[in-house]
C-alpha positions as CSV (number, residue, x, y, z in Angstrom):
1,X,98.0,-156.6,-71.2
2,X,98.0,-153.2,-72.8
3,X,97.2,-149.9,-71.2
4,X,93.4,-149.6,-71.3
5,X,93.5,-146.3,-73.1
6,X,95.8,-147.7,-75.8
7,X,93.5,-150.6,-76.2
8,X,90.5,-148.2,-76.6
9,X,92.5,-146.3,-79.2
10,X,93.3,-149.5,-81.1
11,X,89.5,-150.3,-81.2
12,X,88.8,-146.8,-82.7
13,X,91.5,-147.4,-85.3
14,X,90.2,-150.8,-86.3
15,X,86.4,-150.3,-86.1
16,X,84.0,-148.6,-88.5
17,X,81.7,-145.8,-87.2
18,X,78.8,-148.3,-87.2
19,X,80.8,-150.8,-85.2
20,X,81.7,-148.1,-82.7
21,X,78.1,-147.0,-82.4
22,X,77.1,-150.6,-81.7
23,X,79.8,-151.0,-79.2
24,X,78.7,-147.8,-77.4
25,X,75.2,-149.3,-77.1
26,X,76.7,-152.4,-75.4
27,X,79.0,-150.6,-72.9
28,X,77.8,-150.9,-69.3
29,X,81.0,-150.2,-67.3
30,X,81.5,-146.6,-66.4
31,X,85.3,-146.7,-66.8
32,X,85.1,-148.0,-70.3
33,X,82.4,-145.5,-71.2
34,X,84.6,-142.7,-69.9
35,X,87.6,-143.9,-72.0
36,X,85.3,-144.2,-75.0
37,X,84.3,-140.5,-74.5
38,X,88.0,-139.4,-74.3
39,X,89.1,-141.4,-77.4
40,X,86.0,-140.2,-79.4
41,X,87.2,-136.7,-78.7
42,X,90.7,-137.5,-79.7
43,X,89.5,-139.0,-83.0
44,X,87.3,-135.9,-83.6
45,X,84.0,-137.7,-83.6
46,X,81.8,-135.2,-81.9
47,X,78.5,-136.9,-82.6
48,X,79.7,-140.2,-81.2
49,X,81.2,-138.4,-78.2
50,X,77.9,-136.6,-77.5
51,X,76.0,-139.9,-77.7
52,X,78.5,-141.5,-75.2
53,X,78.2,-138.4,-72.9
54,X,74.4,-138.7,-73.0
55,X,74.7,-142.4,-72.1
56,X,77.0,-141.5,-69.2
57,X,74.4,-139.0,-67.9
58,X,71.7,-141.7,-68.2
59,X,73.7,-144.1,-66.2
60,X,75.0,-141.7,-63.5
61,X,72.3,-139.0,-63.4
62,X,69.4,-138.8,-61.0
63,X,66.7,-141.3,-61.4
64,X,63.4,-140.0,-62.8
65,X,60.9,-139.4,-60.0
66,X,57.6,-141.2,-60.6
67,X,54.2,-140.1,-59.3
68,X,54.1,-143.1,-56.9
69,X,57.5,-142.0,-55.5
70,X,56.2,-138.5,-54.9
71,X,53.0,-139.9,-53.3
72,X,55.1,-142.1,-51.0
73,X,57.1,-139.1,-49.9
74,X,53.9,-137.0,-49.3
75,X,52.1,-139.8,-47.4
76,X,54.8,-142.0,-45.9
77,X,52.6,-143.5,-43.2
78,X,49.8,-144.4,-45.7
79,X,52.3,-145.9,-48.3
80,X,53.1,-149.5,-48.1
81,X,56.7,-150.6,-47.2
82,X,57.8,-147.1,-46.1
83,X,59.0,-146.5,-42.6
84,X,59.1,-142.9,-41.3
85,X,62.6,-142.0,-40.3
86,X,64.6,-138.8,-40.2
87,X,65.7,-139.6,-43.8
88,X,62.0,-140.0,-44.9
89,X,61.1,-136.7,-43.3
90,X,63.9,-135.0,-45.3
91,X,62.6,-136.6,-48.6
92,X,59.1,-135.4,-47.9
93,X,60.2,-131.8,-48.5
94,X,61.6,-132.7,-51.9
95,X,58.3,-133.2,-53.8
96,X,57.1,-129.7,-52.8
97,X,60.0,-128.3,-54.8
98,X,59.4,-130.7,-57.6
99,X,55.7,-129.9,-57.7
100,X,56.4,-126.3,-58.2
101,X,58.5,-127.1,-61.3
102,X,56.0,-129.6,-62.6
103,X,52.9,-127.4,-62.3
104,X,52.0,-125.6,-65.5
């Protein structure tokens, strides 16, 4: 089997931009996505590289906080399926900081 980076380079040499874009949309493994970003840079495809970096951020970045999550942190005893632990108490402080940034 070839070196994974060489295999990725071979794909970039043999695929059209449309095919690479479709492939990017189907990649779910982080190691493959990281190799895709590196090779897109090597092939001087900045738009494709940026799209791949955005996807990496979506997959690895913080999860969006929903209103129900904030309410669960604020009222852990009233919320269903939430046990009050030392970790819960730490999380309760987080929404206060978020609320400051979300208020207009």
